[in-house]
N, C-alpha and C positions, 0 to 999 in steps of 0.2 A: 064422689067426684067422677065426672063422666069424661070418658076419653073418646075422642073422635078420631077414627082412622081415616087418614087421607089417602086417596088412591095414588099409587106411584106413577110417576111420569114414565111412560113407556120409553122415552128417549134416553132415560138414565137407568143403566143397569146396576145391580148390586155391586159388581166389581168396580165400576166407575165411582160409586158412592164411597166405597171403602178405600180407594187408592189414594196414597199419599204422594204428592208430587216431589220428585228427587231433584231439588235445585240446590246447588252449592256455589259458594263464591269465596275466593281468597281475599281476606281483608288485610293480609300482611303487606306492609310497604315493600316496594321493589328493592330498597336498599337491604332489607333483611334477607330477602330471597337471594339476591346477588351475593351477600356475605356468606350465606350457607353454601351456595354453589362453589364459591372460591375456596372455602374450607375443605369441601369434599375433593376438589381438584388438587389442592395442595397435599391432602392425605394420600391420594393415588400416586402423585409424583414422588412423594417421600417413599412409598412402598416400592415403586419401580426402581428408584435410585438405590435403595437398600438391597433389593434383589440383584441388581447389576453389580453392586459392590461385592456382594457375597460370591457371585459367580467369578468375578475377576480375582478375588482373593483365592478361591479354590484353584483357579487356573494357574495363578502365580505359584502356589504351593506345589502343584503337580509339576510345573516346569522346573522348579528348584530341585525337586526330588530326582527328576530325569537327568538334570545337569550333574547332580552329585553322583548318580549311578554311572553316567558316561565318564566322569572324571575317574571314578574307581576302576572302570574297565580299561581306560587309557593307561592308568598307572600299572595295572596288572600286565597289560600287553607290553608296555615299555620294559618292565622287569623281566618278562619272558624273553624279549628280544635280547636284552643284555645277557641273560643266562645262556642263550643260544650262541651269541657271539663269543662268550668266554669258552663255551664247549667246543666251538669250531676251531679254536686255536690248537686243539689237540691234533686236528687233521690238516694243519697248514701245509705239511709236506705233501700230503696226498693231493690237495688242491693245486699246489705248485706243479706237481708231476703231471696232473691232468691238463693244466694250462700249457705246459711245455710240450706235451704230446699233441695237443691241438695245433700249436704253432708249427711243430715239426711236420705234421701231416699237410698243412697248407704249403709249407716250403717244398715238400716232396712233390706235391701236385704241380708246382711250377717247374721244378727241376726235371720231373719225369713226364712232363707233358708230351715230349717227343719220343717216349719209350716205344720200342718195337718188340712185340712178342715173337721172337724168331721161332721158338718151338711150335707155337700154334700155326705160324705161317708155313713151316716145313711140313707139319702134319697135314695141313690142308692140301698142299701140293701132292703129297703121297696118296692121300685118300681120294682125291679127284682122279689121279692116275689109275688107281685100282677100279674106280667106277667106270672109267673109259676103257679099261682093258689093257692098260700099259703099266709098266713098272718103272718107277723112278729110281735110278741107281746113283745119282750124284746131283748135288745142288751147290752152286757157288753164288753168293750174294754180296752186294756192296750197296752202301748208302751214299747219296749225293752229299757233297760238302754243304755246310750251312749257308755259304754265300754264293753257291753255284746255281746256275739256271738250267733246268732240265731241258734237253732237246725236245722231248715229247710234249713239252708245254706249248710249242708252236706248231706241231704237226697234228694231223687228224688222230684222234685217240678213241679207244673203245670205252673210255671211262672219263667222266667230267672231273674227277678228283685229280689233284696235282701229283705227279710222280716224284717220289722221294728217293728212289733207288732202283736197282735192277737185279735180276736173277738169271743165271745160266743153269738150265736144267738139262740133265742127261738121263737117258733111259732106254728101255727096250720095249718092243711091242710085237704083236703078231703080224701086223701089216701097216701100210700107210693110212688106211682108213681109221684104224684105232688111234693113230697119232693125230689125225685131223679131228676125231671126236674129242680127244684130250684138249686140243687147242680151243675148240668151241666151248668146252666146259670151263676152261680158264677165263674165257671172255665174260662169263656170267658171274665171276667172283668180284665182289666190290673192292677187295684189297689188292687186286691185280689188274693190269691193263696192258693192251698191245702185245699179246703173245704172238710170236712168229717163229717158224722153224728155220734154223740156219743150216742144218745138215741132216741128211737121212742116208744111212748105209744099209743096203739090203743084203741079207745072207740067205742061206737055204730055207730056214724055217722061222726067221724073225728079222726085224729091222732095228737098227740102232739109230737113235735120233738125238738131236740137240736143238734146244729152243731157248729163246730169250723172252723175258717177260718183265714188265715194269712193276714196281711196288708203289701203290698209291698211298696217299695220306690217310686213307681210311684204315690202314694197318697200324697206325700209331694208337696204341691203347695199352692198358696195363692196370695194375692195381691202383695207382694214384692218378691216372688220367681218365680219359673217356673209356667206357666199357667196350670191350672187343666185340666186333661184329661176329655173329655166329652163323650167318648164312651168306647167300649170294647177293646180287643186286636187289 
């Protein structure tokens, strides 16, 4: 048997001759495809619902545990407070004394609001005299009545504070200049006002003098009132 070889068509290569065309077509009805898609969608929905339900269940369990723990802590705290209240009854007298002390201090502040520290005032007069070169030998002081009006309140004053009393100071000094220096030093004191000399007697080696000075409201101080001033104006 003879075989005749035909020449290959140059337009057709061996690759094209052996190539199989990849052509596909879905022959399933649309109803079947839609049913399959619906089943897949329902499956995913069920999975998501189950997952959310599990998460909610876990969250509920955790909240329940936290609530129980908070209730236990509240119970323990309430029991501790009750124990402390029972223990505090042992110190009821101490608490009462402390309360009474506080009330007494407040009452003393009101009663002693117009307290005058005479010792500090007299020491200030003497110390100021020593600084000025004079010696204070006597002091006589009086306070104004509660319902009286000070005369210095309507006259020119060396201090803007209200006068509450007056002092008569007697002393000695080397000369009148020392007495004048003492008066100038008194003017600078916030607790004093309007110092003026009423009498000066000159002897051989010293002078004897007398002056009057007002006590201002700034001198009202003490333990239960305002703090006492420590300096001048």
